C-alpha positions as CSV (number, residue, x, y, z in Angstrom):
1,M,144.4,-7.0,16.9
2,S,142.7,-10.1,15.6
3,D,142.9,-12.4,12.7
4,L,139.6,-10.7,12.0
5,A,141.1,-7.2,11.7
6,V,143.5,-8.8,9.3
7,T,141.3,-10.1,7.0
8,E,138.9,-7.5,7.0
9,I,142.2,-5.4,5.8
10,V,143.2,-7.7,3.3
11,A,139.5,-7.5,2.0
12,A,139.9,-3.5,1.7
13,V,143.6,-4.1,0.0
14,A,141.8,-6.5,-2.4
15,R,139.2,-4.3,-3.3
16,R,141.7,-1.9,-4.3
17,L,143.4,-4.5,-6.0
18,H,140.6,-5.4,-8.2
19,R,139.8,-2.1,-8.9
20,G,143.3,-1.6,-10.5
21,S,144.5,0.9,-8.2
22,L,146.8,-1.3,-6.6
23,T,149.3,-3.9,-7.6
24,R,149.3,-7.6,-6.5
25,E,152.8,-7.2,-5.6
26,T,152.0,-4.3,-3.4
27,A,148.9,-6.2,-1.9
28,R,150.9,-8.8,-1.2
29,R,153.4,-6.6,0.7
30,L,151.0,-4.9,2.6
31,Q,149.5,-8.3,3.9
32,H,153.1,-9.6,4.6
33,A,153.8,-6.4,6.6
34,I,150.9,-6.5,8.6
35,L,151.2,-10.2,9.3
36,G,154.8,-9.7,10.2
37,R,154.1,-6.9,12.7
38,L,151.6,-9.5,14.3
39,D,153.7,-12.3,14.5
40,E,156.5,-9.9,15.9
41,G,154.6,-8.8,18.8
42,G,153.9,-5.4,17.0
43,Y,150.1,-5.7,17.9
44,H,148.4,-7.2,21.0
45,R,146.7,-10.2,19.5
46,V,143.3,-10.9,20.6
47,E,141.5,-14.0,19.9
48,L,138.0,-14.6,18.9
49,T,136.8,-16.8,21.6
50,R,133.1,-18.2,22.8
51,D,133.2,-15.3,25.1
52,V,134.0,-12.9,22.6
53,H,131.0,-13.8,20.5
54,R,128.6,-13.8,23.4
55,R,130.0,-10.4,24.1
56,A,129.6,-9.2,20.4
57,E,125.8,-11.0,20.5
58,H,125.2,-8.4,23.5
59,F,126.5,-5.7,21.7
60,L,124.3,-6.6,18.8
61,L,121.0,-6.7,21.0
62,T,121.8,-3.2,22.6
63,P,119.4,-0.2,21.6
64,Q,122.3,1.9,20.2
65,A,123.7,-0.7,18.2
66,T,120.6,-0.9,15.9
67,S,122.9,-0.8,12.8
68,L,126.1,-2.9,13.9
69,R,126.9,-5.8,11.5
70,A,128.2,-8.9,12.7
71,A,131.6,-8.5,12.0
72,D,131.5,-5.1,13.6
73,A,130.2,-6.0,17.0
74,L,132.9,-9.1,16.9
75,H,135.6,-5.9,16.5
76,L,133.9,-4.1,19.3
77,A,133.6,-7.2,21.6
78,L,137.3,-7.9,20.7
79,A,138.5,-4.5,21.9
80,T,136.5,-4.2,25.0
81,S,137.6,-8.2,25.7
82,A,141.2,-6.9,25.6
83,R,140.4,-4.0,27.9
84,A,141.4,-1.7,25.1
85,A,141.1,2.3,25.8
86,S,140.2,3.2,22.1
87,L,139.4,1.8,18.9
88,A,140.4,2.8,15.2
89,T,137.7,2.2,12.5
90,F,137.0,3.6,8.9
91,D,133.1,2.7,9.8
92,A,131.0,5.5,11.5
93,R,128.5,2.9,12.7
94,L,131.3,1.3,14.8
95,A,132.6,4.2,15.8
96,A,129.2,5.4,17.4
97,A,128.7,1.9,18.9
98,A,132.6,2.1,20.2
99,R,131.7,5.7,22.0
100,A,128.9,4.4,23.4
101,G,130.9,1.6,25.1
102,G,133.3,4.2,26.4
103,L,136.2,3.8,23.7
104,A,138.1,6.5,22.5
105,V,137.6,6.4,19.1
106,Y,139.6,7.2,15.9
107,L,137.5,7.6,13.0
108,A,139.5,7.6,9.8
109,V,138.5,8.7,6.3
110,Y,139.2,5.9,3.6
111,P,143.0,6.1,2.9
112,A,144.2,6.1,-0.4
113,I,146.7,3.0,-0.5
114,A,149.5,3.1,-2.8
């Protein structure tokens, strides 16, 4: 997991917070839980390096990635640079690009966060 992934998760939590379907306390607990697991080594940390950016740019320029956004390409580049076997996402475009790149994909439906 990268800090980019943490920020994206917190952004999704924030959207729920601003819609009123999540309390501020719950949002903070979720953020702290994710950061705690990352800091404790519960997730393998992958850093955004220059090589990861170049790999993302390569993915953006491939024909099968025509609809990838920059952040999605970075997620894919992080996964492949870490030699991950799979990728979990809520985004169908990222899932398709990951499959094209040989990764097993866990495409989830947007969860209800309580």
